[in-house]
C-alpha positions in Angstrom: 66.3 113.2 4.4 66.3 113.1 8.5 62.4 112.8 9.3 61.4 116.7 10.4 59.9 117.1 14.2 57.5 120.1 14.2 56.8 121.9 17.5 53.7 123.1 17.8 53.1 126.4 19.7 51.2 126.7 22.0 51.3 123.1 23.0 51.9 123.1 26.4 48.6 122.9 28.6 47.2 121.9 31.5 46.4 118.7 32.9 43.3 118.6 30.6 40.7 117.8 33.8 42.3 119.9 36.3 41.1 123.5 36.2 41.8 125.0 39.9 39.2 127.1 41.3 38.9 129.3 44.5 36.5 128.0 46.6 35.9 129.0 50.8 37.0 125.6 51.9 40.6 125.5 50.0 42.6 127.4 47.2 43.4 123.3 46.5 39.7 122.4 45.6 39.9 121.3 41.4 36.4 122.8 39.5 34.4 120.0 38.9 35.4 118.6 34.7 33.8 120.8 32.1 30.0 119.3 32.0 29.3 121.7 28.4 30.9 122.3 25.0 31.7 126.2 25.8 33.4 125.1 28.8 35.4 122.0 26.7 36.5 125.0 24.0 37.5 127.9 27.2 39.4 125.3 29.1 41.2 123.6 25.5 40.9 127.0 23.6 40.3 124.8 20.4 38.5 127.7 19.1 41.6 129.5 18.5 42.9 127.1 16.7 40.4 126.7 14.1 40.4 130.4 13.8 44.1 130.1 13.3 44.0 127.3 10.2 40.7 129.6 9.1 42.9 133.1 8.5 46.0 131.5 7.2 44.7 129.2 4.6 42.7 130.6 1.8 39.8 128.4 0.8 39.3 125.2 1.4 36.3 125.4 3.0 35.5 121.0 3.1 38.2 120.9 4.4 38.1 123.3 7.2 34.4 121.5 8.0 36.6 117.9 8.2 38.7 119.8 10.8 35.6 120.8 12.9 33.9 117.9 12.5 37.0 115.9 14.2 37.4 118.0 16.4 33.7 118.7 17.4 33.6 114.3 17.6 36.9 115.0 20.5 34.8 117.8 22.7 32.1 115.0 22.6 34.3 112.0 23.6 36.0 114.0 26.6 32.3 115.3 27.6 31.1 111.3 27.4 34.5 110.0 29.7 32.9 113.7 32.5 29.4 111.7 32.5 30.8 107.9 31.9 29.7 107.2 29.4 31.5 104.4 27.3 34.0 106.5 25.1 36.6 104.3 22.9 39.1 106.2 21.0 38.4 106.6 17.6 40.5 106.1 14.8 41.3 109.3 13.2 44.0 108.3 10.5 43.8 110.2 7.2 44.5 110.6 4.4 45.0 113.9 2.5 45.5 113.9 -1.4 45.8 116.7 -3.9 48.3 118.7 -6.2 51.7 120.1 -4.4 51.3 123.3 -2.6 47.4 123.1 -1.3 48.5 123.3 2.3 48.3 119.3 3.6 51.6 120.1 6.0 49.6 123.3 7.2 46.4 121.2 8.0 48.6 118.5 9.5 49.9 120.9 11.5 47.4 122.6 12.8 46.1 119.2 13.5 48.0 117.4 15.8 47.4 120.9 18.3 43.7 119.8 18.1 44.6 116.3 18.8 46.3 117.3 21.5 45.0 120.1 23.0 41.6 118.0 23.3 44.0 115.3 25.1 43.7 112.5 21.9 47.8 112.6 22.0 50.0 113.5 24.4 52.4 116.0 23.0 51.4 117.4 19.7 54.5 117.6 18.0 54.3 116.5 14.0 56.9 114.4 12.0 57.0 114.8 8.7 58.7 112.3 6.5 59.0 110.6 3.2 59.8 106.9 1.8 63.6 107.1 2.4 63.0 107.8 6.0 61.5 104.4 6.5 63.1 102.1 4.0 65.8 100.6 3.9 68.5 99.5 1.0 69.3 96.5 2.0 67.9 93.4 4.5 67.3 93.3 7.8 66.9 97.7 7.5 63.7 98.8 6.9 62.0 97.8 10.3 65.0 99.8 12.8 64.3 102.7 10.1 60.9 102.4 10.5 60.2 101.4 14.3 62.9 105.0 15.2 60.5 107.0 13.2 57.5 105.5 14.8 58.9 106.6 18.5 60.0 109.7 17.4 56.3 110.6 16.3 54.5 108.7 19.2 52.0 111.4 21.3 51.8 113.2 18.5 51.4 112.8 14.8 53.0 111.3 11.7 52.6 113.2 8.3 54.5 110.2 5.4 54.2 112.7 2.0 54.0 110.7 -0.7 53.2 108.0 0.4 52.5 105.8 -2.6 56.2 105.4 -3.2 56.1 102.9 -0.1 54.7 100.3 -2.2 56.7 99.4 -5.6 55.3 96.3 -6.9 57.8 96.2 -10.4 60.2 95.9 -7.4 60.6 92.5 -6.0 63.8 93.0 -4.1 62.0 96.1 -2.3 61.5 96.0 1.3 58.6 99.1 0.9 55.4 96.4 2.1 57.9 95.6 5.4 57.7 99.0 6.2 53.7 99.0 5.5 53.0 95.8 7.4 55.0 97.6 10.9 52.6 100.5 10.4 49.6 98.7 10.4 50.4 97.1 13.5 51.4 100.7 14.8 47.9 102.2 13.7 45.6 99.3 14.6 47.3 98.7 18.4 48.3 102.9 19.1 45.6 104.7 17.8 45.2 106.2 20.9 48.1 108.4 21.3 49.2 108.3 16.8 47.3 109.4 14.0 49.2 109.0 10.9 48.3 110.9 7.9 48.8 109.9 4.2 49.5 112.3 1.8 50.2 112.3 -2.4 48.4 113.2 -5.5 45.1 111.9 -5.6 44.7 109.1 -8.2 48.1 108.1 -7.3 46.8 107.4 -3.8 43.4 105.2 -4.7 45.7 103.2 -6.8 47.9 102.8 -3.5 44.6 101.6 -1.6 43.7 99.7 -3.8 46.8 97.3 -3.4 46.6 97.9 0.0 43.4 97.1 1.6 44.5 96.3 5.1 45.7 100.8 4.9 42.5 101.7 3.6 41.0 100.4 6.6 42.8 101.6 8.7 41.9 104.9 7.2 38.7 107.3 8.9 39.1 110.5 6.9 39.5 110.9 3.2 40.8 114.5 3.1 40.1 116.0 -0.9 42.2 119.1 -1.1 41.6 121.1 -4.6 43.6 123.8 -6.8 43.1 127.2 -6.3 41.2 129.4 -8.4 43.3 132.6 -10.2 40.9 134.7 -7.3 42.1 132.8 -4.0 45.7 132.7 -5.5 45.6 136.3 -6.0 44.4 136.4 -2.1 47.5 134.0 -1.0 50.0 136.3 -3.2 48.9 139.5 -1.3 49.2 138.3 2.3 52.3 136.2 1.2 53.7 140.2 0.2 52.4 141.7 3.3 53.9 139.0 5.3 57.5 140.7 3.8 55.9 144.0 3.7 55.9 144.2 0.0 52.8 145.2 -2.6 51.9 144.9 -5.8 50.9 148.3 -8.1 48.0 148.3 -9.1 50.2 147.2 -12.6 51.5 144.8 -11.2 48.6 143.1 -9.5 46.8 143.2 -13.0 50.2 141.3 -14.6 50.6 139.2 -11.7 46.8 137.8 -12.1 47.3 138.1 -15.9 50.5 135.0 -15.3 48.9 133.1 -12.8 46.1 133.1 -15.6 48.6 131.7 -17.9 50.3 129.2 -15.3 47.3 127.3 -14.3 47.5 126.4 -17.8 51.0 124.9 -17.5 52.3 121.3 -16.3 54.3 120.9 -12.8 51.9 124.0 -11.4 52.7 123.3 -7.8 49.7 126.8 -6.7 51.2 128.4 -3.5 54.2 127.0 -3.5 54.9 128.1 -7.0 52.8 131.8 -6.5 55.6 132.0 -3.6 58.1 131.0 -6.2 56.9 133.4 -8.3 56.6 136.7 -6.3 60.7 135.8 -4.8 61.4 135.4 -9.0 59.7 139.7 -8.8 61.4 140.5 -6.2 64.4 139.3 -7.9 63.6 141.5 -10.5 62.7 144.3 -8.6 65.9 144.4 -6.8 67.9 144.4 -9.9 65.4 147.7 -10.9 66.9 149.4 -7.8 69.7 148.3 -8.3 70.8 149.9 -11.5 70.2 153.6 -9.8 72.9 153.1 -7.1 73.2 157.4 -6.9 69.2 157.6 -6.4 68.0 158.1 -3.2 65.1 155.2 -2.4 61.9 155.8 -0.8 60.2 153.4 1.5 57.0 153.0 -1.4 59.8 151.8 -4.3 61.6 149.8 -1.7 58.3 147.9 -1.1 56.5 148.2 -4.2 56.4 145.9 -6.9 55.8 146.9 -10.6 54.5 145.8 -13.4 58.1 145.5 -15.3 59.0 143.3 -12.2 55.8 140.3 -13.2 56.8 140.8 -17.0 60.3 139.6 -16.8 58.3 136.4 -16.0 59.7 133.8 -19.0 55.5 133.5 -20.0 55.1 136.6 -21.0 58.1 136.6 -23.6 56.6 133.5 -25.2 58.6 130.9 -23.6 57.1 127.7 -21.3 57.6 127.5 -18.3 59.9 124.7 -17.3 59.8 124.8 -13.3 56.8 125.5 -10.1 
């Protein structure tokens, strides 16, 4: 897997403290730097990013509150700088813990955008990696791989998914510890231009930190991403369908809610990711159902509506154990 850079829409902004104002003396006279929270918010448009995060993710109230707290800290630091007060760049390395499909990557993307708009990082991009992108298979291979990833991530956010796989004490020939040591050094020395986010299952991340006190001491913010409820998953399913111009019939909506109630009790459930997979299968069954009527002229309503049989085809409703998310 190659490190995956994510471009953040709207990340190109004018210099943070140089708004040009029209003045009688000269059209090029810069306005004074913002001296109020409202002025900083208006200049950086951070509220638009926070609102977008609210709109695109269902639930996650504690996570969204922590993101807003971090934005508030950076706004206050910017005002302190404008007034000549001491302001040391905060350590913003984070841990996102939770099951798959709970929005960790989406929050990391928005966090990168917020950090850039408030001047904490230069570029505001996100580089997502796993162990394979950092750890080599032979002596002398790990350090160049890790440094190359860090070089790509500098000026933005490095998102390490399933970070606990970096540490494998059961294998004495494993090179993950070398990657961890390089990460620790860069996290300390470049915390004003790089934010590292470690992500994974909560219990495994706790074990990882117990085995790596140096890493634990550098993580300033721990955000827990809870599993979604059936009600929240239904909201997510309606959003996903609307994006593709689909919708449930009333009977299909009830069938899908029943399906989710059953699915939550099954292993390997991946929250929003599993919802997307289930909807893809429902669309497939709808297509097969309509395809069996080749001579009929189909209406827009028929092409956009999922019916109960499209949902009831799930193996869960047939009494079989679901073996995939």
